[in-house]
C-alpha positions as CSV (number, residue, x, y, z in Angstrom):
1,X,27.9,11.7,-24.4
2,X,26.7,14.0,-21.6
3,X,29.2,16.6,-20.4
4,X,26.7,18.4,-18.1
5,X,24.4,17.3,-15.4
6,X,21.7,19.7,-16.7
7,X,20.7,17.2,-19.4
8,X,20.9,14.1,-17.3
9,X,17.4,14.6,-15.7
10,X,15.7,14.8,-19.1
11,X,17.6,11.8,-20.6
12,X,17.0,9.5,-17.6
13,X,13.4,10.5,-17.1
14,X,11.8,7.6,-19.1
15,X,14.0,5.0,-17.4
16,X,13.6,5.9,-13.8
17,X,10.9,3.3,-13.1
18,X,10.6,0.1,-11.2
19,X,11.5,-1.2,-7.8
20,X,15.2,-1.9,-8.7
21,X,15.6,1.8,-9.6
22,X,13.9,2.8,-6.3
23,X,16.5,0.7,-4.4
24,X,19.4,2.1,-6.3
25,X,18.1,5.6,-5.9
26,X,17.9,5.2,-2.1
27,X,21.7,4.6,-2.0
28,X,23.0,6.4,-5.0
29,X,21.4,9.5,-6.5
30,X,21.7,13.1,-7.2
31,X,18.8,15.5,-6.6
32,X,16.3,14.9,-9.4
33,X,14.9,17.9,-11.2
34,X,11.2,18.0,-12.1
35,X,11.3,18.0,-15.9
36,X,7.6,18.9,-16.2
37,X,7.1,15.9,-18.5
38,X,9.9,17.0,-20.9
39,X,12.3,14.4,-22.1
40,X,15.4,14.1,-24.2
41,X,15.3,11.0,-26.4
42,X,18.5,9.2,-27.1
43,X,18.5,7.1,-30.3
44,X,20.8,4.7,-32.1
45,X,22.5,5.7,-35.4
46,X,20.0,6.8,-38.1
47,X,19.8,4.7,-41.2
48,X,17.9,7.0,-43.5
49,X,15.5,9.9,-44.0
50,X,12.3,8.8,-45.7
51,X,9.6,11.0,-47.2
52,X,6.1,9.7,-46.6
53,X,2.5,10.9,-46.5
54,X,1.0,11.7,-43.1
55,X,-1.9,9.3,-43.6
56,X,0.6,6.4,-44.0
57,X,2.3,7.0,-40.6
58,X,0.9,4.8,-38.0
59,X,0.3,6.7,-34.7
60,X,1.3,10.1,-36.1
61,X,-0.9,12.8,-34.8
62,X,-0.8,16.3,-36.2
63,X,-2.9,19.4,-36.7
64,X,-6.3,18.0,-38.1
65,X,-6.5,21.1,-40.3
66,X,-3.6,19.9,-42.5
67,X,-4.1,17.5,-45.4
68,X,-3.4,13.8,-44.7
69,X,-1.8,13.7,-48.1
70,X,0.9,16.2,-47.0
71,X,4.4,14.7,-47.2
72,X,6.8,14.8,-44.3
73,X,10.3,13.5,-43.6
74,X,10.8,10.9,-40.9
75,X,14.0,9.5,-39.5
76,X,14.5,5.7,-39.3
77,X,17.1,4.3,-36.8
78,X,19.2,1.2,-36.5
79,X,17.4,-1.5,-34.5
80,X,20.3,-2.6,-32.3
81,X,18.3,-4.0,-29.4
82,X,19.4,-1.3,-27.0
83,X,16.9,0.2,-24.5
84,X,16.7,3.4,-26.5
85,X,16.0,1.4,-29.7
86,X,13.2,-0.6,-28.0
87,X,11.7,2.6,-26.7
88,X,11.6,4.2,-30.1
89,X,9.4,1.3,-31.3
90,X,6.7,2.5,-28.9
91,X,6.9,6.1,-29.9
92,X,5.5,8.0,-32.9
93,X,7.9,8.4,-35.8
94,X,10.5,11.1,-35.5
95,X,9.6,14.1,-37.7
96,X,12.4,16.5,-37.2
97,X,12.2,20.3,-37.6
98,X,16.0,20.6,-37.9
99,X,18.7,18.1,-38.6
100,X,22.3,18.8,-37.5
101,X,24.9,16.8,-39.3
102,X,27.5,16.2,-36.6
103,X,29.9,14.4,-39.0
104,X,33.0,14.5,-36.8
105,X,36.4,15.7,-37.9
106,X,39.8,14.7,-39.2
107,X,43.0,15.5,-37.4
108,X,45.3,17.4,-39.7
109,X,48.4,19.5,-39.2
110,X,49.4,21.0,-42.5
111,X,51.9,23.3,-40.9
112,X,54.1,20.3,-39.9
113,X,56.6,18.7,-42.3
114,X,56.0,15.2,-43.5
115,X,58.8,13.9,-41.4
116,X,56.8,14.6,-38.2
117,X,54.7,11.7,-36.8
118,X,50.9,12.0,-37.1
119,X,48.7,11.2,-34.1
120,X,48.0,7.8,-35.7
121,X,51.8,7.1,-35.6
122,X,52.1,7.8,-31.9
123,X,51.8,4.3,-30.4
124,X,53.2,5.1,-27.0
125,X,50.0,5.9,-25.0
126,X,48.8,8.0,-27.9
127,X,51.5,10.6,-27.1
128,X,54.6,10.0,-29.1
129,X,56.1,7.6,-31.7
130,X,59.7,7.5,-30.5
131,X,61.1,9.6,-27.7
132,X,64.1,10.3,-29.8
133,X,61.9,12.3,-32.1
134,X,61.5,14.9,-29.3
135,X,57.9,15.4,-30.5
136,X,54.6,14.5,-28.9
137,X,50.9,15.3,-29.0
138,X,49.4,16.5,-25.7
139,X,45.7,16.7,-25.1
140,X,44.6,14.8,-28.2
141,X,42.9,11.9,-26.4
142,X,39.1,12.0,-26.0
143,X,37.8,10.5,-22.8
144,X,34.3,9.0,-22.8
145,X,33.4,10.6,-19.5
146,X,35.8,13.0,-18.0
147,X,38.0,16.0,-19.0
148,X,40.9,16.4,-21.4
149,X,43.0,18.9,-19.3
150,X,43.8,16.5,-16.4
151,X,44.8,13.8,-18.8
152,X,46.9,16.4,-20.7
153,X,48.8,17.2,-17.5
154,X,49.6,13.5,-16.9
155,X,50.6,13.1,-20.6
156,X,53.0,16.0,-20.3
157,X,54.5,14.6,-17.1
158,X,55.2,11.2,-18.8
159,X,56.5,12.7,-22.0
160,X,58.9,15.2,-20.3
161,X,60.2,12.6,-17.7
162,X,61.0,10.2,-20.5
163,X,62.5,12.9,-22.7
164,X,64.8,14.0,-20.0
165,X,65.8,10.5,-19.3
166,X,66.6,10.1,-23.0
167,X,68.8,13.2,-23.0
168,X,70.4,12.4,-19.6
169,X,70.4,8.6,-19.5
170,X,71.2,6.5,-16.4
171,X,73.8,3.8,-16.6
172,X,70.9,1.4,-16.5
173,X,67.1,1.7,-17.0
174,X,65.5,0.5,-13.8
175,X,61.8,0.1,-13.5
176,X,59.9,3.0,-11.9
177,X,59.1,0.8,-8.9
178,X,62.8,0.5,-8.2
179,X,63.4,4.2,-8.5
180,X,60.3,4.9,-6.4
181,X,60.0,1.9,-4.0
182,X,56.6,3.1,-2.7
183,X,55.1,2.9,-6.2
184,X,53.3,0.1,-7.9
185,X,55.3,-1.8,-10.6
186,X,54.0,-0.9,-14.1
187,X,51.7,-3.1,-16.1
188,X,49.4,-2.7,-19.0
189,X,45.7,-1.7,-18.6
190,X,43.1,-1.9,-21.3
191,X,42.2,1.8,-21.4
192,X,40.9,2.1,-24.9
193,X,37.3,2.5,-25.8
194,X,35.6,-0.5,-27.3
195,X,32.3,-0.8,-29.4
196,X,29.2,-1.9,-27.7
197,X,28.6,-5.7,-28.0
198,X,25.9,-5.2,-30.6
199,X,28.1,-2.9,-32.7
200,X,30.8,-3.5,-35.3
201,X,33.9,-4.8,-33.5
202,X,36.1,-3.8,-36.4
203,X,35.8,-0.1,-35.6
204,X,38.8,1.1,-33.5
205,X,37.8,4.0,-31.3
206,X,41.3,4.5,-30.1
207,X,43.0,4.3,-33.5
208,X,40.5,6.6,-35.2
209,X,39.6,9.1,-32.5
210,X,42.0,8.4,-29.6
211,X,39.0,7.4,-27.4
212,X,40.0,6.4,-23.9
213,X,38.4,5.4,-20.6
214,X,39.3,8.3,-18.3
215,X,40.0,6.4,-15.1
216,X,42.0,3.6,-16.7
217,X,44.1,5.9,-18.9
218,X,45.0,8.2,-16.1
219,X,46.0,5.3,-14.0
220,X,48.1,3.8,-16.8
221,X,50.1,7.0,-17.2
222,X,50.7,7.1,-13.5
223,X,51.9,3.5,-13.5
224,X,54.2,4.2,-16.4
225,X,55.8,7.1,-14.4
226,X,56.0,5.3,-11.1
227,X,53.5,7.7,-9.7
228,X,50.8,5.3,-8.5
229,X,51.4,4.8,-4.7
230,X,50.8,1.5,-2.9
231,X,47.9,1.4,-0.5
232,X,50.1,0.7,2.5
233,X,52.3,3.7,1.8
234,X,49.3,6.1,1.6
235,X,47.8,4.8,4.8
236,X,51.1,4.7,6.7
237,X,52.4,8.1,5.6
238,X,49.3,10.2,5.3
239,X,46.6,8.8,7.6
240,X,43.1,7.6,7.1
241,X,41.5,10.7,5.6
242,X,44.0,10.8,2.7
243,X,43.7,7.1,2.3
244,X,39.9,7.3,2.1
245,X,40.0,10.1,-0.4
246,X,42.6,8.2,-2.5
247,X,40.7,4.9,-2.4
248,X,37.2,6.0,-2.9
249,X,37.6,9.0,-5.2
250,X,38.2,9.0,-8.9
251,X,41.7,9.3,-10.3
252,X,42.3,12.9,-9.4
253,X,45.8,14.0,-10.6
254,X,46.6,14.9,-7.0
255,X,46.6,11.2,-6.2
256,X,49.6,10.8,-8.4
257,X,51.7,13.5,-6.7
258,X,52.3,11.4,-3.5
259,X,55.2,9.5,-5.1
260,X,57.1,9.4,-8.4
261,X,59.1,11.9,-10.4
262,X,56.6,14.7,-9.8
263,X,56.0,14.0,-6.1
264,X,55.0,16.9,-3.8
265,X,53.5,14.7,-1.0
266,X,52.9,17.5,1.5
267,X,50.9,19.7,-0.9
268,X,49.1,16.7,-2.4
269,X,48.1,15.3,0.9
270,X,46.9,18.7,2.0
271,X,44.6,19.0,-1.0
272,X,43.3,15.5,-0.4
273,X,42.5,16.2,3.2
274,X,40.7,19.4,2.3
275,X,39.0,20.0,-1.0
276,X,39.0,16.5,-2.4
277,X,37.9,14.9,0.9
278,X,34.7,17.0,0.8
279,X,34.1,16.0,-2.9
280,X,34.5,12.3,-2.2
281,X,32.3,12.5,1.0
282,X,29.5,14.3,-0.9
283,X,29.6,11.7,-3.7
284,X,28.6,8.9,-1.3
285,X,32.2,7.6,-0.8
286,X,32.4,3.9,-0.3
287,X,28.8,2.9,-1.0
288,X,28.6,5.0,-4.2
289,X,32.0,3.9,-5.6
290,X,31.6,0.2,-4.7
291,X,28.1,-0.1,-6.1
292,X,29.0,1.7,-9.3
293,X,31.6,-1.0,-10.1
294,X,34.7,-0.4,-8.0
295,X,36.3,-3.5,-6.6
296,X,39.0,-3.1,-3.9
297,X,41.9,-5.4,-3.9
298,X,44.1,-4.3,-1.1
299,X,47.3,-6.1,-0.2
300,X,48.8,-8.9,-2.3
301,X,52.2,-8.7,-4.1
302,X,51.9,-5.0,-5.0
303,X,49.8,-3.8,-2.1
304,X,47.7,-1.9,-4.5
305,X,44.1,-0.8,-5.0
306,X,42.7,-1.9,-8.4
307,X,39.7,-0.5,-10.2
308,X,38.0,-3.3,-12.1
309,X,36.6,-1.0,-14.8
310,X,38.8,-2.6,-17.5
311,X,40.4,-5.9,-18.2
312,X,43.9,-6.3,-16.9
313,X,46.7,-7.9,-19.0
314,X,49.9,-9.6,-17.9
315,X,52.1,-7.6,-15.5
316,X,55.3,-6.5,-17.0
317,X,58.2,-4.2,-16.1
318,X,59.6,-1.6,-18.5
319,X,61.9,1.4,-18.1
320,X,60.3,4.8,-17.6
321,X,61.7,8.2,-17.1
322,X,62.8,10.1,-14.0
323,X,63.3,13.8,-13.9
324,X,66.9,14.9,-13.6
325,X,68.3,18.4,-13.3
326,X,69.9,19.8,-16.4
327,X,69.6,22.5,-19.1
328,X,67.3,22.0,-22.1
329,X,67.9,25.1,-24.0
330,X,66.1,26.2,-27.2
331,X,63.1,23.9,-26.9
332,X,59.6,25.0,-27.5
333,X,56.1,24.3,-26.2
334,X,53.5,25.5,-28.7
335,X,49.8,25.8,-28.1
336,X,47.6,25.0,-31.1
337,X,44.1,26.3,-30.5
338,X,41.4,23.7,-30.4
339,X,43.7,20.7,-30.7
340,X,45.8,20.7,-27.5
341,X,49.5,21.2,-27.1
342,X,52.2,20.2,-29.5
343,X,55.6,19.6,-27.8
344,X,58.7,19.9,-30.0
345,X,61.8,19.3,-27.9
346,X,64.8,18.4,-30.2
């Protein structure tokens, strides 16, 4: 919900209380801004707008010079048991000055012929329907917390590598881990967004809005390409500083340029030793990442580091693309403002 840290101070202000919060803040925190008593209230989904008289509103305080028979509009919210919902019960009714109807949007591409797949048809990581179509949607996923452009880059890499493999097929279709022996064999992650436990489980956030969990989705795309390196390879080839940045940082795209079809290990390792090392060290590194739900599983059959932010399903191998040299003439990459990139490569 929050894409800027400027609002975080005001949203978290009512909840920064108690000894557990004090302990957590000692280890993990950002500088807290003095909000001067101002807060941003977060509420569940509204159920209705009700017009009532001021004198009938319990706990409502207003200018005493106004008539108690004056009517006002109040917002009523879903009681879903969340901390925000419980807090609203202790507050005066919400009498808004302005209501903004953020009703969402529908994805529509009227300039495409009906033979083209829609985003809903694209069942392969939300990118394409069939690689033989030569058509994919890039930048359409919506991460809960994170940014679309880094995911769009990884989507482009996966789409193009598989497309080139389709046009220039190998005699066999080996797993990416066989093409790139220092990569982790591909398997399925649960990267889609799910409703809160108290919400309607029939609503599909991925099917309707392409909602994904940033870290898991990025890692899934890397696995599919053979671009997720093993822990032993990172430590052996690039040293402890790159290993620390790789293990304790979020899924920067740079981490997936150490191996795989788009590998540039020298440049990637240099960025990880420099700029990204500083970012990870400032964030608290191991303490911050571990206490905020990272679990390290180093070694084992794949020698990998897993992030336990999503449930893992059965491991499986499947063919994925590798970049080969060759001419692909007459193909287009179009930019549709506001909706991402649309690739049409026949």
